[in-house]
C-alpha positions in Angstrom: 122.9 26.0 45.6 125.6 23.5 44.8 126.7 25.6 41.8 126.9 28.7 44.1 129.0 26.8 46.6 131.3 25.6 43.9 131.7 29.3 42.7 132.3 30.6 46.3 135.4 28.6 47.0 137.9 30.1 49.4 140.5 30.7 46.7 138.0 32.6 44.6 136.7 34.7 47.6 140.3 35.5 48.6 141.2 36.4 45.0 138.1 38.6 44.6 138.8 40.5 47.8 142.5 40.9 47.0 141.6 42.2 43.5 139.1 44.7 45.0 141.6 45.9 47.6 144.4 46.2 45.1 142.3 48.2 42.7 141.1 50.5 45.6 144.8 51.1 46.6 145.8 51.9 43.0 142.8 54.2 42.6 143.5 56.1 45.8 147.2 56.5 45.1 147.1 57.4 41.4 143.6 58.3 40.1 141.7 59.8 43.1 141.1 63.6 42.7 143.4 64.1 45.7 146.2 61.9 44.4 148.3 64.9 43.4 148.5 66.3 46.9 151.6 65.3 49.0 151.4 63.2 52.2 152.2 59.7 53.4 151.0 57.0 51.1 149.5 54.9 53.9 147.3 57.9 54.9 146.1 58.2 51.2 145.2 54.5 51.2 143.3 54.1 54.4 141.9 55.9 57.4 143.5 53.3 59.6 146.7 55.4 59.5 144.8 58.1 61.4 143.2 55.4 63.5 146.5 54.2 64.7 147.5 57.6 66.1 144.0 58.5 67.5 143.0 55.2 69.0 146.2 53.3 69.8 148.2 56.5 70.5 145.3 58.3 72.3 144.5 61.3 70.2 148.0 62.0 68.7 147.0 62.5 65.1 146.8 66.3 65.5 150.5 66.3 66.4 151.4 63.8 63.7 149.8 66.2 61.2 152.2 68.9 62.5 155.1 66.6 61.8 153.8 65.8 58.3 153.5 69.4 57.4 157.2 69.9 58.2 158.0 66.9 55.9 155.5 67.5 53.0 154.7 71.3 53.1 151.7 73.6 53.9 149.0 71.5 52.2 148.9 67.8 52.7 146.6 64.8 52.2 145.9 63.3 55.7 143.3 60.6 54.7 141.9 59.1 51.5 139.3 61.9 51.4 140.7 64.9 53.4 143.3 67.7 53.1 144.9 69.8 55.8 146.5 73.2 55.6 149.0 74.9 58.0 149.2 78.3 56.3 147.7 81.1 58.4 147.0 83.1 55.3 144.5 80.5 54.2 142.4 80.7 57.3 140.1 83.5 56.1 139.6 81.7 52.8 138.3 78.6 54.6 136.4 80.0 57.6 134.2 82.8 56.4 130.6 84.1 56.5 129.8 84.1 52.8 129.1 80.9 50.8 127.9 77.4 51.7 130.2 75.6 54.1 129.3 72.1 55.4 131.1 70.5 58.3 132.7 67.1 57.6 130.0 64.6 58.5 132.4 61.8 59.1 133.8 63.7 62.1 130.8 65.4 63.6 128.5 62.4 63.2 130.8 60.5 65.5 129.1 62.2 68.5 125.8 60.6 67.5 124.1 63.9 68.4 122.5 64.7 65.1 120.1 67.2 66.7 122.8 69.4 68.2 123.5 72.6 66.3 127.2 72.2 67.2 127.3 68.8 65.3 125.1 69.7 62.4 127.1 69.0 59.2 124.7 70.5 56.6 125.2 74.3 56.1 121.5 75.2 55.6 120.2 73.1 58.5 122.9 74.5 60.8 122.0 78.1 59.8 118.3 77.4 60.6 119.1 75.9 64.0 121.6 78.5 65.0 119.4 81.5 64.0 117.3 81.4 67.2 120.4 81.0 69.3 122.5 83.9 68.1 120.5 86.7 69.9 120.6 84.6 73.1 124.4 84.6 73.1 124.9 88.2 71.8 127.3 90.5 73.5 124.5 92.8 74.6 122.7 89.9 76.4 125.9 88.8 78.1 126.4 92.3 79.4 122.9 92.4 80.7 123.6 89.2 82.7 126.9 90.3 84.3 125.2 90.3 87.7 124.5 86.6 87.3 128.2 86.0 86.5 129.4 88.1 89.4 127.1 86.4 91.8 128.7 83.0 91.1 132.2 84.6 91.2 131.4 85.9 94.7 130.2 82.4 95.7 133.5 80.9 94.5 135.4 83.5 96.5 133.4 82.6 99.6 134.4 79.0 99.2 138.0 79.9 98.6 138.0 82.0 101.7 136.7 79.1 103.8 139.4 76.9 102.4 142.0 79.5 103.1 140.9 79.7 106.7 140.9 75.9 107.2 144.3 75.6 105.3 142.9 72.7 103.5 144.3 71.3 100.3 141.7 71.3 97.5 141.3 71.0 93.7 141.3 74.5 92.2 140.9 72.9 88.8 137.6 71.4 89.9 136.6 74.8 91.3 137.2 76.5 88.0 135.0 73.9 86.3 132.3 74.4 89.0 132.0 78.2 88.6 132.1 78.0 84.8 129.4 75.3 84.9 127.1 77.1 87.3 127.4 80.3 85.2 126.8 78.5 81.9 123.8 76.5 83.2 122.0 79.4 84.8 122.7 81.6 81.8 121.5 79.0 79.3 118.6 77.2 81.1 117.9 79.5 84.0 119.0 77.0 86.6 122.3 75.9 88.0 123.1 72.7 89.9 125.2 74.1 92.7 128.5 72.7 91.7 130.1 75.4 93.7 128.2 74.2 96.8 129.5 70.7 96.6 132.4 69.8 98.9 134.5 68.5 96.1 133.3 71.1 93.6 131.4 68.4 91.7 134.6 66.8 90.5 132.5 64.1 88.7 131.8 66.6 86.0 135.5 67.1 85.4 136.1 63.3 85.2 133.2 62.8 82.9 134.3 65.5 80.5 137.6 63.6 80.0 135.8 60.6 78.5 133.8 62.3 75.7 136.8 62.7 73.4 137.7 59.0 73.6 134.1 58.0 72.6 134.2 60.5 69.7 137.5 59.1 68.4 136.3 55.5 68.7 133.1 56.2 66.9 134.9 57.8 63.9 136.3 54.4 63.1 133.7 52.1 64.7 130.5 53.9 63.6 128.1 51.9 65.7 129.9 52.5 69.0 128.3 55.8 70.2 124.8 55.1 68.8 124.8 51.8 70.7 125.8 53.5 73.9 123.1 56.1 73.5 120.5 53.3 73.3 121.3 52.3 76.8 119.0 54.3 79.2 120.9 56.3 81.9 118.9 54.5 84.6 120.3 51.2 83.4 123.9 52.5 83.4 123.5 53.9 86.9 122.3 50.5 88.2 125.1 48.7 86.5 128.1 50.8 87.6 129.5 51.2 91.1 131.6 54.3 90.6 130.0 57.1 92.6 131.4 59.8 90.4 129.9 58.3 87.2 126.6 57.6 89.0 126.5 61.3 89.9 127.2 62.2 86.3 124.4 60.1 84.9 122.1 61.5 87.6 122.9 64.9 86.2 121.9 63.7 82.7 118.5 62.5 84.1 118.0 65.8 85.9 118.8 67.7 82.7 116.3 65.6 80.7 113.6 66.3 83.2 114.4 70.1 83.3 114.4 70.2 79.5 110.9 68.6 79.4 109.7 71.1 82.0 111.1 74.0 80.1 109.5 72.8 76.8 106.1 72.6 78.5 106.6 76.1 80.0 107.6 77.6 76.7 104.6 76.0 74.9 102.1 77.1 77.5 103.1 80.7 78.2 104.2 83.7 76.2 105.8 85.3 79.2 109.5 86.2 78.8 110.2 86.8 82.5 112.9 84.1 82.4 113.8 83.2 78.9 116.1 80.2 78.3 117.6 78.6 75.3 114.6 76.2 75.3 112.2 79.1 75.0 114.3 80.5 72.1 114.0 77.2 70.2 110.4 76.4 71.0 109.2 79.8 70.1 111.2 80.1 66.9 110.1 79.5 63.3 111.7 76.1 63.2 109.5 73.1 62.2 107.8 71.0 64.8 110.3 68.1 64.4 113.0 70.6 65.2 111.3 71.3 68.5 111.0 67.7 69.6 112.3 66.8 73.1 115.2 64.7 71.7 116.4 67.5 69.4 116.1 70.2 72.0 117.8 68.2 74.7 120.8 67.5 72.4 121.1 71.3 71.9 120.8 72.0 75.6 123.3 69.3 76.6 125.9 70.2 74.0 125.7 74.0 74.4 125.9 73.8 78.2 128.7 71.2 78.0 130.7 73.3 75.6 130.1 76.4 77.7 132.0 75.4 80.9 134.9 72.9 80.4 136.5 74.9 77.6 136.5 78.1 79.8 137.7 76.2 82.8 140.6 74.8 80.9 141.8 78.3 80.1 141.3 79.5 83.6 143.4 76.6 85.0 146.3 77.4 82.7 146.1 81.1 83.3 145.9 80.9 87.1 148.7 78.3 87.3 150.9 80.5 85.1 150.2 83.7 87.0 150.9 82.2 90.4 154.0 80.4 89.2 155.6 83.6 88.0 155.9 86.4 90.5 156.7 89.0 87.9 153.6 88.2 85.8 151.4 88.1 88.9 152.7 91.5 90.3 152.2 93.2 86.9 148.6 92.0 86.7 147.9 93.1 90.3 149.5 96.5 89.8 147.4 97.0 86.7 144.2 96.0 88.5 145.0 98.1 91.6 145.7 101.2 89.4 142.4 100.6 87.6 140.5 100.2 90.9 141.8 103.5 92.3 140.1 105.3 89.4 136.8 103.7 90.3 134.7 105.4 92.9 133.5 102.1 94.4 136.8 100.2 93.9 134.9 97.5 91.9 136.1 96.8 88.4 133.5 96.7 85.7 133.9 94.4 82.7 134.3 97.4 80.4 137.2 98.5 82.5 138.8 95.1 82.6 138.6 94.8 78.8 140.7 98.0 78.5 143.6 96.7 80.7 146.3 95.6 78.3 148.3 93.2 80.5 145.3 91.4 81.9 144.0 91.1 78.3 147.4 89.8 77.2 147.3 87.1 80.0 143.8 85.9 78.9 144.8 85.9 75.3 147.9 83.9 76.1 145.7 81.4 77.9 143.4 81.1 74.9 146.4 80.7 72.6 147.6 77.7 74.5 144.1 76.3 75.2 141.7 77.2 72.4 138.1 75.9 72.3 139.0 72.7 70.5 142.1 70.7 69.8 141.0 68.9 66.7 141.0 70.1 63.1 137.9 71.9 61.9 137.3 70.5 58.4 135.0 72.5 56.0 133.4 71.4 52.8 132.6 73.7 49.9 130.0 71.6 48.1 129.4 73.8 45.1 132.8 75.2 44.1 136.5 74.5 43.9 138.9 76.1 46.3 142.4 77.2 45.5 145.5 77.2 47.6 147.9 79.2 45.5 147.8 77.5 42.1 146.6 74.2 43.5 142.9 73.4 42.9 141.0 71.7 45.7 138.0 69.9 44.1 134.5 70.9 45.3 133.2 68.6 48.0 136.7 68.0 49.5 136.9 68.3 53.3 139.7 70.7 54.1 140.8 71.4 57.7 143.0 73.6 59.8 143.8 73.3 63.5 143.9 76.3 65.8 146.2 74.7 68.4 148.8 74.0 65.7 148.5 77.5 64.3 148.7 79.0 67.8 151.9 77.1 68.6 153.7 77.5 65.3 157.3 78.5 66.1 157.5 80.5 62.9 155.0 83.0 64.4 155.4 82.4 68.2 158.9 82.1 69.7 159.0 79.5 72.5 155.5 78.6 71.5 154.7 76.4 74.6 155.8 79.1 77.1 153.2 81.3 78.7 154.4 84.7 77.8 151.9 87.6 77.9 154.5 90.0 76.6 154.2 88.5 73.1 150.9 90.5 72.9 152.2 93.8 74.3 153.8 95.5 71.4 152.1 97.8 72.1 148.5 96.7 71.9 147.3 93.2 72.7 144.9 93.2 69.8 147.6 94.2 67.3 148.2 90.6 66.2 150.3 91.4 63.2 151.3 88.3 61.2 150.2 85.9 63.9 147.0 84.0 63.8 144.8 84.1 66.9 141.5 82.2 66.5 140.6 80.5 69.8 136.9 80.7 68.8 137.4 80.0 65.1 135.8 82.3 62.5 133.0 82.3 59.9 129.6 80.6 60.0 130.6 78.2 62.7 132.3 80.7 65.1 131.9 79.7 68.7 128.4 80.6 69.9 129.3 81.3 73.5 132.4 83.5 72.8 131.1 86.6 74.5 130.1 84.6 77.6 133.5 83.0 77.8 135.3 86.3 77.5 133.2 87.8 80.3 133.8 84.7 82.5 137.6 84.8 82.1 137.9 88.5 82.7 135.7 88.6 85.8 136.9 85.3 87.4 140.6 85.9 86.8 140.7 89.5 87.9 138.6 88.8 91.1 140.7 85.8 92.2 144.0 87.6 91.5 143.1 90.5 93.6 141.9 88.5 96.6 143.9 85.3 96.9 147.3 83.7 96.8 147.9 80.0 95.9 150.5 77.4 96.3 150.6 74.4 93.9 152.5 71.6 95.6 152.7 69.2 92.7 151.5 70.9 89.5 153.9 71.8 86.6 153.4 73.9 83.5 153.2 70.9 81.2 150.1 69.6 83.0 148.0 72.3 81.3 149.3 72.2 77.7 147.5 70.3 75.0 148.9 66.8 74.8 146.1 65.0 73.1 143.1 65.6 70.8 140.0 64.9 72.8 138.0 67.1 70.5 138.5 69.6 73.3 142.0 70.2 74.6 143.3 67.1 76.3 146.0 67.7 79.0 148.2 65.4 81.1 146.9 67.0 84.2 143.3 66.0 83.3 141.8 69.1 84.8 143.3 68.8 88.2 145.1 71.7 90.0 145.8 70.8 93.6 146.3 73.9 95.7 146.4 75.6 99.0 145.0 79.1 99.4 145.6 82.2 101.5 143.9 85.5 101.5 146.0 88.1 99.7 147.4 90.8 101.8 146.7 94.4 100.9 
């Protein structure tokens, strides 16, 4: 022991650590397989470069990456282990259906939700978990549930009519979250929690959704943070906090856990398909028994329902604010809707009709351009083959990412990229994208599961509200709804709030 103490003197310890760190820096700068790719030297040495922008600067690394591309070119090294590409032509190479594509485990593991299909890094496990869910979110199934969506849209309109009569100021942002959440929950688990019926539109869910990104960013660099939080039972948290909104959120988690257990028991005990849910799809699938455990199923339920409402609500807030803040845009949409309604015997507009309206479609597309499903980069790993960007070889196993919000706001392809301008899609067909890249739901094996449900929500909610109501926004401004931080989802300075007064539209 005395000999060990003599060896472990402070100078020797410091010298050993210094030698190790120095050799690590030299290796990463000059001998690492990614050493030949351009980028800031500090980013090549340590992830703390990213940590500074994402932790201290609150989710700003996405926008720093955009600056780095202007300085270093279309393919850059953004960490010791990861590359990023800004060239739209490379998107179809990286996000595709064929081949094996892992997600970057360092990023997705930060949610500490290893059972969730959305956060499954391994390609093969993800494919197995997603297979039972694909039919559940198919376009045909969404179409068969349009009555469910319309019922909640009518409930929203009833609430807005009451608020218009009372001339009360209210949070239209929370209302968009409420309707999207009720639709998603009933579609996915056969039950909604009546957010539309709450006096404040269940604003606690909006507040809670703002905190998930910060936890994710923290855990990327402090790996024990999220797992430690998940060890604390929700009941303990509710007892410890005094904030009513957060208590309501944790009560929702407890209710969701109970409902998931009930659905698992129902799916196991009956073969009836009278009211199938996502839980039924999983429990009755060919997945292994461990894949059907409560913990695994609940992580899928909570992440799929969570992803299914706030992303849609974010687009709706941006679109509604933009329409009602520009008289010309609003009147063009209303004229198009009125013309379409005249050709319908009942005056009601079906989803298939709405999908054929070019200017309405352009408005929704413009909302999705500025507020895509996620704000962070979507790194993919090809474990079994090299990739090539031009003549540059990307070694197998390298995480390579692209970021849709950066591609959607690239001034080389979108003039005045932060301006809401539906006309950019009207030459002459909204879907004729040309050299632009429009990927709000990504592509490939990890394309957004709920894409068809989101499209249906946005068409039906936007068209119905525009035909029936007028709004005034006393304090909101356009910048409140643009992406200003990477919260995994789109983080905005307005934080989901859209204070409004409503009146019933004339005519």
